[in-house]
VEXSE-489130 format. One record per residue (C-alpha): residue number from 1; residue in three letters; x, y, z. Coordinates in Angstrom, 3 decimals, always signed. Layout:
# residues N
+--------+------+----------+----------+----------+
| drengu | roro |        X |        Y |        Z |
+--------+------+----------+----------+----------+
|    NUM |  ALA |        X |        Y |        Z |
...
+--------+------+----------+----------+----------+
# end
This chain:
# residues 274
+--------+------+----------+----------+----------+
| drengu | roro |        X |        Y |        Z |
+--------+------+----------+----------+----------+
|      1 |  UNK |  -10.809 |   -9.854 |  +15.487 |
|      2 |  UNK |   -9.028 |  -12.010 |  +18.026 |
|      3 |  UNK |   -6.109 |  -10.994 |  +20.146 |
|      4 |  UNK |   -4.391 |  -13.718 |  +18.534 |
|      5 |  UNK |   -4.923 |  -12.879 |  +15.237 |
|      6 |  UNK |   -4.780 |   -8.868 |  +15.886 |
|      7 |  UNK |   -0.917 |  -10.137 |  +17.383 |
|      8 |  UNK |   -0.388 |  -12.026 |  +14.133 |
|      9 |  UNK |   -1.076 |   -8.982 |  +11.838 |
|     10 |  UNK |   +1.235 |   -6.655 |  +14.263 |
|     11 |  UNK |   +3.898 |   -9.402 |  +13.545 |
|     12 |  UNK |   +3.607 |   -9.398 |  +10.075 |
|     13 |  UNK |   +3.620 |   -5.471 |   +9.626 |
|     14 |  UNK |   +7.389 |   -5.400 |  +12.221 |
|     15 |  UNK |   +8.651 |   -8.169 |  +10.022 |
|     16 |  UNK |   +7.772 |   -6.835 |   +6.744 |
|     17 |  UNK |   +9.128 |   -3.441 |   +7.908 |
|     18 |  UNK |  +12.556 |   -5.254 |   +9.043 |
|     19 |  UNK |  +12.696 |   -7.061 |   +5.895 |
|     20 |  UNK |  +12.264 |   -3.507 |   +3.541 |
|     21 |  UNK |  +14.701 |   -1.671 |   +6.048 |
|     22 |  UNK |  +17.147 |   -4.241 |   +5.369 |
|     23 |  UNK |  +16.953 |   -4.113 |   +1.511 |
|     24 |  UNK |  +16.905 |   -0.517 |   +0.914 |
|     25 |  UNK |  +20.172 |   -0.209 |   +3.494 |
|     26 |  UNK |  +21.794 |   -3.162 |   +1.419 |
|     27 |  UNK |  +21.075 |   -1.594 |   -2.043 |
|     28 |  UNK |  +21.685 |   +2.051 |   -1.000 |
|     29 |  UNK |  +18.277 |   +2.682 |   -2.164 |
|     30 |  UNK |  +15.388 |   +4.917 |   -1.026 |
|     31 |  UNK |  +11.581 |   +5.161 |   -0.125 |
|     32 |  UNK |  +11.822 |   +3.408 |   +3.841 |
|     33 |  UNK |   +9.790 |   +6.268 |   +4.952 |
|     34 |  UNK |   +6.973 |   +5.550 |   +2.308 |
|     35 |  UNK |   +7.264 |   +1.947 |   +2.552 |
|     36 |  UNK |   +6.787 |   +2.338 |   +6.527 |
|     37 |  UNK |   +3.819 |   +4.177 |   +6.483 |
|     38 |  UNK |   +2.008 |   +1.360 |   +4.706 |
|     39 |  UNK |   +3.322 |   -1.724 |   +6.833 |
|     40 |  UNK |   +0.103 |   -2.338 |   +8.732 |
|     41 |  UNK |   -2.122 |   -1.819 |   +5.648 |
|     42 |  UNK |   +0.106 |   -4.652 |   +3.680 |
|     43 |  UNK |   -0.092 |   -6.645 |   +6.574 |
|     44 |  UNK |   -3.993 |   -6.439 |   +6.799 |
|     45 |  UNK |   -4.454 |   -6.886 |   +3.415 |
|     46 |  UNK |   -2.262 |   -9.849 |   +2.549 |
|     47 |  UNK |   -2.673 |  -11.429 |   +6.401 |
|     48 |  UNK |   -6.387 |  -11.088 |   +6.483 |
|     49 |  UNK |   -8.228 |   -9.892 |   +3.519 |
|     50 |  UNK |   -7.027 |  -10.517 |   -0.075 |
|     51 |  UNK |   -8.416 |  -14.018 |   -1.369 |
|     52 |  UNK |   -5.029 |  -14.710 |   -3.136 |
|     53 |  UNK |   -3.033 |  -18.138 |   -3.609 |
|     54 |  UNK |   +0.560 |  -17.819 |   -3.122 |
|     55 |  UNK |   +1.298 |  -21.218 |   -5.049 |
|     56 |  UNK |   -1.322 |  -20.307 |   -7.533 |
|     57 |  UNK |   -0.626 |  -16.336 |   -8.051 |
|     58 |  UNK |   -2.345 |  -15.927 |  -11.173 |
|     59 |  UNK |   -5.589 |  -17.887 |  -10.138 |
|     60 |  UNK |   -8.779 |  -16.501 |  -12.322 |
|     61 |  UNK |  -10.703 |  -15.216 |   -9.370 |
|     62 |  UNK |   -8.123 |  -13.894 |   -7.286 |
|     63 |  UNK |   -8.352 |  -10.427 |   -5.443 |
|     64 |  UNK |   -6.309 |   -7.649 |   -7.465 |
|     65 |  UNK |   -4.290 |   -5.492 |   -5.645 |
|     66 |  UNK |   -2.384 |   -2.502 |   -7.218 |
|     67 |  UNK |   +0.430 |   -0.408 |   -5.248 |
|     68 |  UNK |   -0.080 |   +2.518 |   -7.205 |
|     69 |  UNK |   +2.556 |   +4.428 |   -5.569 |
|     70 |  UNK |   +5.238 |   +2.197 |   -6.879 |
|     71 |  UNK |   +8.428 |   +3.826 |   -5.099 |
|     72 |  UNK |   +7.222 |   +1.998 |   -2.244 |
|     73 |  UNK |   +7.829 |   -1.452 |   -3.871 |
|     74 |  UNK |  +10.462 |   -3.328 |   -1.373 |
|     75 |  UNK |   +7.439 |   -3.179 |   +1.433 |
|     76 |  UNK |   +5.234 |   -5.185 |   -1.288 |
|     77 |  UNK |   +8.046 |   -7.520 |   -2.262 |
|     78 |  UNK |   +8.721 |   -7.899 |   +1.539 |
|     79 |  UNK |   +4.970 |   -8.715 |   +1.974 |
|     80 |  UNK |   +4.790 |  -10.827 |   -0.885 |
|     81 |  UNK |   +7.850 |  -13.117 |   +0.292 |
|     82 |  UNK |   +6.341 |  -13.545 |   +4.106 |
|     83 |  UNK |   +3.464 |  -14.764 |   +2.193 |
|     84 |  UNK |   +5.275 |  -17.352 |   +0.304 |
|     85 |  UNK |   +4.597 |  -16.078 |   -3.503 |
|     86 |  UNK |   +8.684 |  -16.673 |   -3.469 |
|     87 |  UNK |  +11.526 |  -17.255 |   -1.322 |
|     88 |  UNK |  +12.558 |  -14.557 |   +1.264 |
|     89 |  UNK |  +16.423 |  -15.312 |   +0.643 |
|     90 |  UNK |  +15.184 |  -13.806 |   -2.953 |
|     91 |  UNK |  +14.901 |  -10.555 |   -1.193 |
|     92 |  UNK |  +18.945 |   -9.989 |   -1.356 |
|     93 |  UNK |  +18.184 |   -9.342 |   -4.835 |
|     94 |  UNK |  +16.315 |   -6.067 |   -4.539 |
|     95 |  UNK |  +17.828 |   -3.370 |   -7.124 |
|     96 |  UNK |  +20.545 |   -5.502 |   -8.299 |
|     97 |  UNK |  +21.185 |   -5.190 |  -11.526 |
|     98 |  UNK |  +19.185 |   -7.834 |  -13.893 |
|     99 |  UNK |  +16.855 |   -8.354 |  -11.147 |
|    100 |  UNK |  +13.119 |   -8.652 |  -11.100 |
|    101 |  UNK |  +12.759 |   -6.497 |   -7.768 |
|    102 |  UNK |  +13.336 |   -3.638 |   -9.122 |
|    103 |  UNK |  +13.244 |   -0.381 |   -7.424 |
|    104 |  UNK |   +9.891 |   +0.205 |   -8.402 |
|    105 |  UNK |   +7.399 |   -2.150 |   -8.676 |
|    106 |  UNK |   +7.630 |   -4.763 |  -11.342 |
|    107 |  UNK |   +4.821 |   -6.962 |  -12.583 |
|    108 |  UNK |   +7.372 |   -9.882 |  -13.125 |
|    109 |  UNK |   +7.693 |  -10.854 |   -9.375 |
|    110 |  UNK |   +5.095 |  -13.321 |   -9.050 |
|    111 |  UNK |   +2.132 |  -11.928 |   -6.648 |
|    112 |  UNK |   +2.439 |   -8.508 |   -8.731 |
|    113 |  UNK |   -0.748 |   -7.119 |  -10.760 |
|    114 |  UNK |   +1.073 |   -4.506 |  -12.652 |
|    115 |  UNK |   +4.748 |   -2.427 |  -12.879 |
|    116 |  UNK |   +4.185 |   +0.911 |  -11.235 |
|    117 |  UNK |   +6.256 |   +3.843 |  -10.791 |
|    118 |  UNK |   +4.505 |   +6.926 |  -12.663 |
|    119 |  UNK |   +1.884 |   +8.111 |  -10.308 |
|    120 |  UNK |   -1.682 |   +8.199 |  -11.144 |
|    121 |  UNK |   -1.566 |   +5.242 |  -13.189 |
|    122 |  UNK |   -2.795 |   +2.540 |  -10.571 |
|    123 |  UNK |   -6.535 |   +3.983 |   -9.552 |
|    124 |  UNK |   -7.397 |   +4.319 |  -13.851 |
|    125 |  UNK |   -5.879 |   +0.806 |  -13.932 |
|    126 |  UNK |   -7.990 |   -0.683 |  -11.195 |
|    127 |  UNK |  -11.057 |   +0.914 |  -12.496 |
|    128 |  UNK |  -10.731 |   -1.055 |  -15.698 |
|    129 |  UNK |  -10.257 |   -4.019 |  -13.704 |
|    130 |  UNK |  -13.442 |   -3.703 |  -11.188 |
|    131 |  UNK |  -15.166 |   -2.960 |  -14.387 |
|    132 |  UNK |  -13.747 |   -5.841 |  -16.275 |
|    133 |  UNK |  -14.821 |   -8.261 |  -13.393 |
|    134 |  UNK |  -18.547 |   -6.952 |  -13.232 |
|    135 |  UNK |  -19.046 |   -7.423 |  -17.163 |
|    136 |  UNK |  -17.753 |  -10.905 |  -16.764 |
|    137 |  UNK |  -19.771 |  -11.624 |  -13.710 |
|    138 |  UNK |  -16.420 |  -12.485 |  -11.893 |
|    139 |  UNK |  -16.090 |  -12.484 |   -8.369 |
|    140 |  UNK |  -12.685 |  -10.960 |   -7.525 |
|    141 |  UNK |  -11.937 |   -7.494 |   -5.894 |
|    142 |  UNK |   -9.657 |   -4.431 |   -6.610 |
|    143 |  UNK |   -7.683 |   -2.860 |   -3.539 |
|    144 |  UNK |   -5.710 |   +0.057 |   -5.200 |
|    145 |  UNK |   -3.054 |   +1.386 |   -2.681 |
|    146 |  UNK |   -2.682 |   +5.172 |   -3.112 |
|    147 |  UNK |   -0.178 |   +8.222 |   -1.914 |
|    148 |  UNK |   -1.682 |  +11.365 |   -0.630 |
|    149 |  UNK |   +0.984 |  +13.395 |   -2.624 |
|    150 |  UNK |   -0.166 |  +10.920 |   -5.926 |
|    151 |  UNK |   -3.569 |  +12.453 |   -5.722 |
|    152 |  UNK |   -2.076 |  +15.486 |   -7.329 |
|    153 |  UNK |   -2.188 |  +14.176 |  -10.694 |
|    154 |  UNK |   -5.353 |  +14.766 |  -12.875 |
|    155 |  UNK |   -5.758 |  +11.391 |  -13.746 |
|    156 |  UNK |   -6.743 |  +10.328 |  -10.279 |
|    157 |  UNK |   -9.770 |  +12.535 |  -10.431 |
|    158 |  UNK |  -10.895 |  +10.880 |  -13.734 |
|    159 |  UNK |  -10.697 |   +7.603 |  -12.109 |
|    160 |  UNK |  -12.707 |   +9.264 |   -9.470 |
|    161 |  UNK |  -15.435 |  +10.478 |  -11.264 |
|    162 |  UNK |  -15.503 |   +7.454 |  -13.224 |
|    163 |  UNK |  -16.125 |   +4.503 |  -10.589 |
|    164 |  UNK |  -19.402 |   +5.452 |   -9.152 |
|    165 |  UNK |  -20.350 |   +6.003 |  -12.689 |
|    166 |  UNK |  -20.245 |   +2.425 |  -13.753 |
|    167 |  UNK |  -21.311 |   +1.627 |   -9.735 |
|    168 |  UNK |  -18.233 |   -0.321 |   -9.476 |
|    169 |  UNK |  -18.898 |   -1.621 |   -5.787 |
|    170 |  UNK |  -15.721 |   -4.189 |   -5.957 |
|    171 |  UNK |  -13.246 |   -1.614 |   -6.123 |
|    172 |  UNK |  -11.677 |   -0.586 |   -2.718 |
|    173 |  UNK |   -9.006 |   +2.587 |   -2.745 |
|    174 |  UNK |   -7.093 |   +3.106 |   +0.228 |
|    175 |  UNK |   -5.086 |   +6.345 |   +0.678 |
|    176 |  UNK |   -2.047 |   +6.364 |   +2.430 |
|    177 |  UNK |   -2.423 |   +9.908 |   +4.186 |
|    178 |  UNK |   +0.803 |  +10.529 |   +5.773 |
|    179 |  UNK |   +0.756 |  +13.953 |   +4.610 |
|    180 |  UNK |   +4.341 |  +14.435 |   +3.428 |
|    181 |  UNK |   +5.111 |  +14.377 |   -0.589 |
|    182 |  UNK |   +8.447 |  +14.336 |   -2.059 |
|    183 |  UNK |   +8.933 |  +17.637 |   -1.576 |
|    184 |  UNK |   +7.429 |  +19.068 |   +1.034 |
|    185 |  UNK |   +4.282 |  +18.831 |   +3.053 |
|    186 |  UNK |   +1.195 |  +17.731 |   +1.271 |
|    187 |  UNK |   -0.977 |  +21.169 |   +2.847 |
|    188 |  UNK |   +1.890 |  +23.252 |   +1.595 |
|    189 |  UNK |   +2.498 |  +21.910 |   -1.845 |
|    190 |  UNK |   -1.081 |  +20.904 |   -3.001 |
|    191 |  UNK |   -3.479 |  +20.923 |   -0.280 |
|    192 |  UNK |   -5.836 |  +18.070 |   -0.547 |
|    193 |  UNK |   -8.172 |  +19.078 |   +2.383 |
|    194 |  UNK |  -10.971 |  +18.287 |   +3.097 |
|    195 |  UNK |  -10.060 |  +14.995 |   +1.458 |
|    196 |  UNK |  -13.189 |  +12.876 |   +2.992 |
|    197 |  UNK |  -15.633 |  +15.340 |   +1.606 |
|    198 |  UNK |  -14.091 |  +15.199 |   -1.973 |
|    199 |  UNK |  -14.507 |  +11.681 |   -2.249 |
|    200 |  UNK |  -17.930 |  +12.064 |   -1.320 |
|    201 |  UNK |  -18.799 |  +14.821 |   -3.703 |
|    202 |  UNK |  -17.512 |  +12.124 |   -5.868 |
|    203 |  UNK |  -20.364 |   +9.844 |   -4.854 |
|    204 |  UNK |  -17.648 |   +7.233 |   -3.263 |
|    205 |  UNK |  -18.373 |   +5.449 |   +0.214 |
|    206 |  UNK |  -15.833 |   +7.056 |   +2.312 |
|    207 |  UNK |  -14.398 |   +5.741 |   +5.966 |
|    208 |  UNK |  -11.369 |   +7.321 |   +7.856 |
|    209 |  UNK |   -8.670 |   +5.243 |  +10.203 |
|    210 |  UNK |   -6.046 |   +5.290 |  +12.012 |
|    211 |  UNK |   -3.679 |   +3.580 |   +9.208 |
|    212 |  UNK |   -1.714 |   +1.955 |  +11.979 |
|    213 |  UNK |   -4.445 |   +0.275 |  +14.061 |
|    214 |  UNK |   -4.955 |   -3.470 |  +12.641 |
|    215 |  UNK |   -8.022 |   -4.181 |  +14.395 |
|    216 |  UNK |   -9.659 |   -1.055 |  +12.865 |
|    217 |  UNK |   -8.311 |   -1.403 |   +9.242 |
|    218 |  UNK |   -9.251 |   -4.980 |   +9.189 |
|    219 |  UNK |  -13.124 |   -4.119 |  +10.486 |
|    220 |  UNK |  -13.531 |   -1.293 |   +7.971 |
|    221 |  UNK |  -11.676 |   -3.069 |   +4.720 |
|    222 |  UNK |  -14.225 |   -5.819 |   +5.500 |
|    223 |  UNK |  -17.097 |   -3.774 |   +5.540 |
|    224 |  UNK |  -16.519 |   -2.535 |   +2.074 |
|    225 |  UNK |  -18.666 |   -1.793 |   -0.007 |
|    226 |  UNK |  -19.202 |   +0.969 |   +2.294 |
|    227 |  UNK |  -22.416 |   +2.155 |   +0.252 |
|    228 |  UNK |  -24.317 |   +0.079 |   -2.057 |
|    229 |  UNK |  -23.369 |   +0.480 |   -5.464 |
|    230 |  UNK |  -20.814 |   +2.842 |   -4.855 |
|    231 |  UNK |  -16.753 |   +2.605 |   -4.646 |
|    232 |  UNK |  -15.253 |   +2.505 |   -1.466 |
|    233 |  UNK |  -12.475 |   +4.836 |   -0.139 |
|    234 |  UNK |  -10.321 |   +4.419 |   +3.028 |
|    235 |  UNK |   -8.370 |   +7.662 |   +4.049 |
|    236 |  UNK |   -5.782 |   +5.968 |   +6.257 |
|    237 |  UNK |   -4.331 |   +8.454 |   +8.451 |
|    238 |  UNK |   -0.215 |   +7.343 |   +8.610 |
|    239 |  UNK |   +2.771 |   +8.483 |   +9.634 |
|    240 |  UNK |   +5.933 |   +8.405 |   +7.229 |
|    241 |  UNK |   +8.884 |   +6.668 |   +8.325 |
|    242 |  UNK |   +6.804 |   +4.939 |  +11.411 |
|    243 |  UNK |   +8.379 |   +2.639 |  +13.602 |
|    244 |  UNK |  +11.964 |   +4.234 |  +13.757 |
|    245 |  UNK |  +11.967 |   +7.725 |  +15.964 |
|    246 |  UNK |  +14.559 |   +9.569 |  +13.592 |
|    247 |  UNK |  +12.734 |   +8.854 |  +10.838 |
|    248 |  UNK |   +8.949 |   +9.569 |  +11.663 |
|    249 |  UNK |   +7.253 |  +12.531 |   +9.702 |
|    250 |  UNK |  +10.940 |  +13.534 |   +8.322 |
|    251 |  UNK |  +10.631 |  +14.719 |   +4.528 |
|    252 |  UNK |  +14.673 |  +13.525 |   +4.359 |
|    253 |  UNK |  +13.502 |   +9.974 |   +4.504 |
|    254 |  UNK |  +11.234 |   +9.859 |   +1.736 |
|    255 |  UNK |  +14.755 |   +9.764 |   -0.242 |
|    256 |  UNK |  +17.335 |   +8.516 |   +1.940 |
|    257 |  UNK |  +18.907 |   +5.316 |   +2.843 |
|    258 |  UNK |  +20.236 |   +4.326 |   +6.160 |
|    259 |  UNK |  +23.687 |   +4.011 |   +6.796 |
|    260 |  UNK |  +25.023 |   +1.460 |   +9.074 |
|    261 |  UNK |  +24.834 |   +3.082 |  +11.946 |
|    262 |  UNK |  +21.349 |   +3.927 |  +11.625 |
|    263 |  UNK |  +20.503 |   +0.791 |  +10.270 |
|    264 |  UNK |  +21.409 |   -0.772 |  +13.809 |
|    265 |  UNK |  +19.460 |   +1.489 |  +15.777 |
|    266 |  UNK |  +16.425 |   +1.253 |  +13.609 |
|    267 |  UNK |  +16.610 |   -2.161 |  +13.819 |
|    268 |  UNK |  +16.512 |   -1.971 |  +17.735 |
|    269 |  UNK |  +13.719 |   +0.391 |  +17.943 |
|    270 |  UNK |  +11.501 |   -2.044 |  +15.623 |
|    271 |  UNK |  +12.321 |   -5.108 |  +17.540 |
|    272 |  UNK |  +11.874 |   -3.525 |  +20.820 |
|    273 |  UNK |   +8.066 |   -2.542 |  +19.861 |
|    274 |  UNK |   +5.393 |   -5.192 |  +20.591 |
+--------+------+----------+----------+----------+
# end
């Protein structure tokens, strides 16, 4: 990756954090911490990896992206707007009564494949999409972004069994492993460790990465499938609330909305970063 392209992806991650911050503050909504841990992942996917066409969101051979952790909807809306799927001015409608930009991800928004919010649904649906592509001989790939806390859901482990059985090497799962879920630290609520070994035991190709390193993220996602004939999972080690000092690794920012003073401080911190 060139230095220039790396800078472009970092700039996109910054832009969608700023968009998200403003949206969540305006709406007095939540999940800003959960959004911020995914910024670089989404910047790499939409800025470097996904074969999509903002002018033709329903293009038959587009890559499919599923946000299984649907509560992080705001930052997906932000990246879709930044990429031109709909006008950025529409972000002001986030969580406004009657708007399609709902607090959990809505398929009524251009570029969104499925509505999500109830956890544990994204990966099973992604398996179905990937299997359909295989059987129809279509070239598209399916990318599913999951939260770590969401892996408490048994439906995910059924899908994790299903995918290698059907040789879904066109499926890439990305785990936003920020170590914090709604009610506490993942290790304390329901420990996932050793997560990589669990996926390996279920016959997935596995890689781990710093989820805020756009260059490393891009390099690894482009390597998928990691093992021939097997689904791939990228375990992205991230920081909840990444980019804002008083939000980082703080459980409270799973649900809090920044007030005017916190908004101003967070904007200053984000804008000061390269």
